[in-house]
Structure formats: structure tokens, C-alpha cells
C-alpha positions as CSV (number, residue, x, y, z in Angstrom):
1,M,53.4,-90.4,-60.9
2,K,57.1,-90.6,-59.2
3,Q,58.3,-86.6,-57.3
4,E,62.1,-86.2,-56.6
5,M,63.0,-83.5,-54.4
6,S,65.9,-82.0,-52.7
7,G,66.4,-78.8,-50.2
8,P,65.8,-78.5,-47.1
9,G,62.0,-79.1,-47.1
10,A,63.1,-82.4,-49.0
11,R,60.8,-85.2,-47.8
12,R,62.1,-88.7,-48.1
13,A,59.7,-90.6,-50.9
14,P,56.9,-93.4,-48.7
15,R,57.2,-97.0,-48.4
16,F,54.6,-98.8,-49.9
17,A,54.4,-102.3,-49.9
18,D,54.5,-104.4,-52.8
19,A,51.3,-105.0,-54.9
20,A,50.1,-108.7,-53.8
21,V,47.9,-110.3,-52.9
22,R,46.3,-114.2,-51.6
23,V,43.3,-115.4,-52.4
24,E,41.3,-117.7,-50.0
25,Q,37.8,-119.4,-52.1
26,L,35.3,-120.2,-49.2
27,P,32.5,-122.2,-49.9
28,G,29.5,-119.5,-51.0
29,G,31.5,-116.9,-53.2
30,G,33.2,-115.2,-50.2
31,M,36.8,-114.9,-50.4
32,I,39.4,-113.7,-48.3
33,L,42.8,-111.5,-48.9
34,R,45.9,-111.3,-47.0
35,S,49.1,-109.9,-48.1
36,P,52.1,-112.0,-48.2
37,Q,53.8,-109.3,-46.5
38,P,54.6,-109.9,-42.9
39,L,53.3,-107.6,-40.4
40,Q,56.3,-105.5,-39.2
41,P,56.3,-104.1,-35.2
42,Y,53.4,-101.0,-34.7
43,A,52.5,-98.3,-31.8
44,R,49.4,-99.9,-30.1
45,C,48.1,-96.8,-30.3
46,V,49.0,-93.2,-32.1
47,G,49.8,-91.6,-28.9
48,E,52.9,-93.7,-29.0
49,W,53.9,-91.8,-31.5
50,L,53.7,-88.9,-30.0
51,E,54.9,-89.7,-26.8
52,R,58.7,-91.5,-29.5
53,W,58.8,-88.4,-31.2
54,A,57.9,-85.6,-28.3
55,R,61.4,-87.1,-26.9
56,Q,63.3,-87.6,-30.7
57,A,62.7,-83.9,-32.4
58,P,60.3,-82.3,-29.9
59,G,60.7,-79.1,-32.5
60,R,59.3,-80.8,-34.9
61,T,56.3,-79.9,-36.8
62,F,53.0,-82.7,-35.4
63,L,50.3,-80.5,-37.0
64,A,49.8,-77.4,-38.8
65,E,47.0,-75.6,-40.1
66,R,46.2,-71.9,-42.2
67,D,46.0,-69.1,-40.4
68,G,43.6,-66.6,-41.5
69,T,46.9,-64.6,-43.6
70,G,47.5,-66.9,-45.5
71,G,50.7,-68.1,-43.0
72,W,50.6,-71.0,-41.3
73,R,49.6,-72.0,-37.3
74,K,52.1,-75.0,-35.8
75,L,52.4,-77.3,-33.5
76,N,55.8,-79.3,-32.7
77,Y,55.8,-82.3,-30.8
78,G,57.2,-81.4,-27.8
79,E,54.3,-78.8,-27.4
80,A,51.2,-81.1,-28.0
81,R,53.3,-83.3,-25.7
82,R,53.1,-80.7,-23.1
83,R,49.1,-80.3,-23.9
84,R,48.1,-83.2,-23.7
85,A,44.6,-83.2,-21.4
86,P,45.4,-85.0,-17.7
87,S,42.5,-87.5,-18.4
88,A,44.5,-89.1,-21.1
89,R,47.9,-89.1,-18.9
90,R,46.5,-90.6,-16.8
91,C,44.9,-93.4,-19.0
92,S,48.4,-94.0,-21.3
93,I,50.2,-93.4,-17.5
94,A,47.8,-96.6,-16.4
95,A,48.1,-98.4,-19.1
96,W,52.1,-98.5,-19.3
97,G,51.6,-99.6,-15.5
98,R,49.8,-102.9,-16.8
99,G,52.2,-103.9,-19.1
100,A,50.5,-102.4,-22.1
101,R,52.8,-101.4,-25.0
């Protein structure tokens, strides 16, 4: 089912790969399934997404949950980045210093 949205809350449709698979039969009845689509560049970890979006769109909602009154409690990317645990920040800085990306 395809939904079209317009207006201030509109989001573009997610992009999915074509439904295709390469099958390699193995002796003994097993098989290996592979996608014919080449793997595109991706983030090393979820923390990289947080850093990227905290720079590019710090006011955009990162997490949201319903509060007791039916409203929303929201945390934006910028605030989430500021709230990160100091130990997590030190680990990411140390990894970055070693060339991990």
C-alpha cells in the first residue's frame, strides 16, 4: 500500500532496494543468499547518525514519546548530543583519534 502525504508533516516515501536475490547452492543442501545490489556507504555506528544530524538539523526531533496527558515529550538531535554520557563521548573521541570512522 502506497501512501501519499502532503502538508507540513509530509515525509518522502522510504527507498527500498529491488526485491532480488542471488542464490548459491552449497553441497549438503545449504545455500548462500546475496543481494545483487552493491552495498552503499553506511555509518559505522548509530552515534555517527546522532553527530551528523546534531550538526545539520539540531532542532529536528530525534526521539519522542507520549506523556501522561496524551501530548508528546520530544528530544531533538542537538539536545541528545549535549546529553550524551561523558564516557560515551570519550570513547567516540578516542575511536576517532585512532582513525575509526
